[in-house]
N, C-alpha and C positions, 0 to 999 in steps of 0.2 A: 592684464590681458591673459597671463598664463593661467590664473585661477579661473577666469571666465571660460577658457577653452576646456578645462577639466570639468567644470560644472555643466557646461553645454553637452559634453560627451556623456556624462552621467545621466542627465535628463533624457537624452536621446536613447541611451541604453535601457533605461527604465520603461520608456514609452514603447520601444520596440521589443520589449520582453526578452532581452538577451538572457542567456543562462547565467546562473550565479557564478559559475566558473569564469565565464567571459567578463562579467562585471568586475569580479575581484582582480583578475589578471590585468584587465585594461586599466583599472583605477590605480593599482599599485605601480604598474609600469609608468604611468603618467606622473605619479608622485615623484618617482626617481628622476624622470626627465626634467621636472621643474625644480630639482635641487633638494628634494626631501629624501634622504638616503634610507629607504626602508629595505632591510635585508630579509625580513621574515614577516609574514602576515598570517593571522588566524581569524577565521570568521565562523561563528556558530549560531545556531538558532534552535529553539524548540518548535514543535509543530503539533498539529492535531491529526493523529493517525492512530488507528487501533493497535498497530504494532510498533511504529517508530516514534520515539519520544524526542530525540534530538538529532540534528545533522551538523557536521562541521567540516571544514577543509583548511588545509595549510598551504600557503604559497611561500616559495623561497626564490630569492633573486637569481640564484645560479641555475635553477631547474624549472622555475615556474610552479604550476600546481603540483605539489608533492604527494598529497594524500587526502583522501576523503573518508569520513567516518559516519556511521549510523549507530545510534544507541537505542536499544529497546526499552520499553517501559520498565521491565524487570531490572534493568541496569542503572536506574536512576540513583541508586545508593552505592554504585560501584566506586572503588577508590579513585579512579581517574576523574570521576565527576566530583566527589566530595573534596578532592585535593585541588580542584581547579581554582585559580586566583580570581575567577569571575564570581564564584559562589558567594563570598561575603559581599561583593558589590551588589549582587542581585538582592540578597537578603536584607541589606541595610540601605538600599536605595542610593548607592554611590554611582554616579553617572560616569565619572572619569577617575582614572588612577594612573600615576606615573611611578615607575620603579627603577631606581638606579642600580644597575647590575654590576657596577664597578665598586660599590660599597661593600664592606665586609658582610658576608652572609650571616643571617641569624642562625642560632643553634639548630632549628628545624626549618629548613628552607623548603618552599613550595617546589615540588619535583620539576615542574617545567622551568623554573628559574635556574635550577642546577644545570639543566640541559642547555639553556640559553647562555649561561656563563661559560660553559665548556666550549660552546661554539664561537666565543669571542664577542658576544653581543654586549652592548653598553647601556641601553635603556629600553624599557618596555612601556608602551603607552596604550592604555585600554579604554574603551568606551562601551557602555551598555545603553541600548536604545529599546525602550518599551513601546510596543505597538499599540497596546490599549484595547485590543479586540476582546479580551476576556479579563475578568477581575481575578486577582490572585486568590487561589484556593487554599494555599498552605504556605505561610512565609518560611517554614523550616525545610521546604522541599522545592526543587526546581520544577514546579508545576503551576498551572493556572494561566497567568498572563503570558501572552506571546511576546518574545523579545528577540533582539539580535545583539550579539556581542562581537567585538572585534578588537584585535590588538595589532599594533604596528611596532616592530622591534628593529632597532638600528644597531649597526656596528661602528658608527661614527665615534671617534675619540671624544669623550666628554658628553656623549649622548646628543639628543636633538638640541639645536639652538633655539632661542626664544622665537625667532622668526619662523623657523620650521614648525614649531609647536602651534603657532598661530595659524599657519597654513593648514595643518592637519585639522585643527579645530574648526576652521572655516569649511573644509571640504567633507569631513566625515558625516555630518548630517545629510548632505546631498547624496553621498554614497549609500547611507542607510535607507534613504527614501527609494533610491533606485533598486537596492537589494530587496526592500520590502515588496515592491511591485512584483518581482519575480517570485519571492518567497511565498506571498499570499496566493499566487496562482498555483504554486506547488501544494500548498495546504488545501486549496479547494479541489485540486485534481485528486489528491489523496483521499479526501473525504468522499468525493463523488464516486471514486473507484471502489471505496470500501462499501458504500451503500447501494450503488447501482451496478458495479462491475466496470472493468477497465475499458472495454469498447464503448458502452453507453456513456461513460464519463467523458471520454474523448469526443464523442459525437455531440454531447450536450455543450461542452465548452467550445466546440467549433460552431455552435449556433443551431443545432438541430433541436429546437425547443418548442415548436408550434404543435398544438394538438392536431392529431391526424396526419402528422408528417411521418410516414412510414415507407418502408421499401420491402419488396418481396425478395426473400432469400430462401435457398434450400439449405436445410440444416438437419443434423442428427439431434433429436430431442432426448434429453437425459432426465428422466423423471423418477424421483425417489420418494419413499415414505417409510417411516419407522413402524413396523408391525408390533402392536402391543404397547405402544407408548402411551396411549390414552389411559389404559388401565394403570400403568406405572404412575402417571400424573396424579392419580387419586391416592397414592400411598406414600410418595416421596415428599419430604419437606421442600418448600419452594426453592431454596438455594441449591440443594442437592439435585433437584430436577433441572435447573438451569445449567449446572456444571455437566450433568450427563448429556443434555441436549447439545451443548457446545462441543463436547468430546465427539459426539456422533456426527455433528456437522463437519468437524475437522476431518473425520474419516472420509466424508463424501467430497468435500471441496478440494482437498489437496491433490487427489489424483486427477480431478477435472482440470484444475488450473495448471498443473504440471504438463498437461498435454494440449494446451491451447484452447480448452473449452471456456465458456463464459457462463458463470452462475448469474442468472437473471433475477431470481427471487427465492426467498425462503417461504415455504407454504406450511406454516404451523410446525409440524415435525418432519417435513420433507422439503425438497427443493426442485426447481426447474432450471436446467442448464442446457446450453446448446453448443454444438460444434458446427460452425458454418462451413458448408461445402466449398465456398469460394477460397478458403484458406489453403486447401490441399485437395487432391483427387478424392472422389467419393469413397473408393475402397479403402484408401489410407485414412480418411476421416472416420469411417466406421471402425477400422482397426484401433484407432486412438480412443474412440468412445468405449469400445468393448474392453480395451486394456484398463481404462479408467474405472469401469464398472467392476472388473475383477479385482482390481487393487482396493477399491472401496469396500468390497465384501470381505477381503482379506484383512483389512485394517479393522473392520467392525468385529471380525472373529477374534482378532488379537485383543481388542478392547474388552470384549465379553470375557475372554479368558482371564485378563488382568482383574476385572471386577469380580469375577466368580471366585477368585482366590481370596477376596475380601468379603465374600458372601453378599455381593451387591448384584441386583438384577440388571439386565441389559436388554433392550428391545432388539428385534431382528430388523435387518435392512432389506427392503424390496426395491428393485430397480427395473424400470422399463426403458428400452431403447427403441426408438422409432425414427423414421426419416420422412421428410416431406417439405412442402412449400409452406412458408409462414410469412405473416406480415410483421416486420420488425421495426419498432419505433415508438412514438409518443401516443399514448392512449389515456383518456381520463376526462376530467372536468377542466374548466378553464383555469381554476386556481390550484388544481392538484392533479399532476400528471404522473404516469408511470411509464418507464421505458421497458418494454416487454415484447413478447411475441404472442400473436393470436392467430387463430385459424383452426380448421378441422383437424389438422395434424396434431395440434396441441391437445385438443380434447381426446383424440384417440390415444395419445400417449398416457394421459391420465387414466383412462379406462383400461388400458393395457396393464398398467401397474396394479390395478385393483384385482386382476386375475392371478397375481402371484400367489396369494394365499390359497385360492381355489385349486390351482395347479400344483401346489406344493413346491413352488420354485421361488428362489430369491432374485432371479434374473430372468425376465421374459423379453423376447425380441420379436418385433413385428415381421411380417412376411417381406415388406418392402426393405426393411433393414437387412434381413438375411440375404436378399437378392443383391443388394448393393455391396455387402461385405464379402466380396469375392475372395480376398486373401484369408478370410477367417472362416470360410464355410466348413472346413474340416473340424472346427471346434464346436459346431452347432448340431443340434438334434431336433427333429420335429416333435412338437407337442400336440399335434393334431389340429383339426380345424375347430374354431370357436367363433362365437358371435360377440362382438363388443356392443355394449349398450349404446343405442342410437345409431348403429351401423347396420344396414339392411342385410348385407351378405356376410356369410361366415368367411373367416380368413385363417390361414395357417399361421400358427405361432411357433416360436423356436426357443430353445434353452441351450445351456452349455452341455456338451456331451460329458458323461461321467469320466 
């Protein structure tokens, strides 16, 4: 009956999509309640994310969840990873390992075992669960197939009893299944956020998936393009061109994301982002968008200077800021949708950006943006009245004052 109560709780936790923190804490506390003396637990998993390679957490009986860690892709060969006792298990397909922490340590002890010995632990029991979503890409590195690893360490004299080990073996697969339910949602959320943006990803996972399902929002439109990039594309090797483009996009995206903007799509060598008015007052939203534009231009200038020192060319960045009503949501065909914004304001922002070169400016602001940016008006200067293609009447445009 005790085992059934724990498995029932794990199944319910997985179905209700409890957080991994809650699942780990609830599971290990229940193990202790039914007589399995776990003093320390470790849970880790790799993931699919452009930046994050692995995540892990540590639970301790005295304090509960003690620490959480994230490892970037560039850290996959870091000592803390290479010295992990799980690494040989993953490489050699070892599903379970028990380690007696009371036996004399070898000459070169795994660092974590030194730590556990010093804390008075007596046995370390570990499992590796492969999820099977991906095929292994490289057996010598922790990449490829998705997996979850966990260890349960005890301070019971003599380690776990045979009955306790059997209890752990019975329950860990159910725990792994509950953890997988939450972990895979985190994977999907991360992937969708990377490709769609944070807000569209959240909306898609919440069920906003039908074609034509859109809402009207007022937003600042942040439209960019790299001036001269097409000419560079004809002269740079393919790999060098991609590295340059990624560096340029980094200059554009970081300031936007840092101020609550949402990058909706990359357009060749430019991007479209929005700052929704509903998130903050109009004047404050405009100030955030303007600050993001100024920082993006500064970052591009710094990038150009760095590349110039290596005799490498860099395109210029042009940015247009506009404000207006847009339709925000799912647009496309039945089998291929895009989460984006559409409407006259989007078209006007695109045409506004194309005037940057003509006006000799890297930042051009619409009249509607200038009017809404009350707190930033002292930074702006009129560039005169101009006609946007497809717009009947001339409109006053603005730039940054020198």
